[in-house]
N, C-alpha and C positions, 0 to 999 in steps of 0.2 A: 829490039829490047827498049830502045829510047821511048818509043811511042807507047809500049805497054806500061813503063813507068809513067809517063805523063798521064796516061788515062787513069791510073791507079791515083794518083795524086789529085786528080780532078774529082774523081768519084767520091760523092758525100754521101751515099745511101746508108754506109754503116754509121757515119756521124749522126744521120738523122734517127737511126734506129737506136742509138745510145742515148739521144736527147729524150725520145720518147719512153724510153725505160726509166730515165731519171724523173721525168714528170709524173709517170705512173707510181714510182716510188714515193715520191713527195706527196702525192694524193692518198696513197695508202697509209702513210704516217699520219696525215691530218684526220682521216677517218678514223683510225685506231685512237688517236687521242680523244676525238669527241666522243667515240663509243665508251672508252674508259670513263671519261667524266660523266656521261648520263648514267652509266652503269652503278657509279656510286651514289648518285642522287636517286636512283630508282631503289636501290638497296635500302637507303635510309627511309625512303618514302614507304615502301611496303613493310619495313620493321616498325614503324611508327603506326601504320594501320593494323598490322597484327596485334600489337600491344593494347591498342584501343578497343579491338574485337576480344580480347581476352579478359 
């Protein structure tokens, strides 16, 4: 039982998976922020082009 507990404490694979998950979540938030910023700029650009064509 003691060796099982010591192996469980030394096992870091779960911590690594959580860290990778947090990194992926951070990258996702950054991508969403950039896409939202570009989306609003593109909307205003296409609105300007549309108004100039009419």
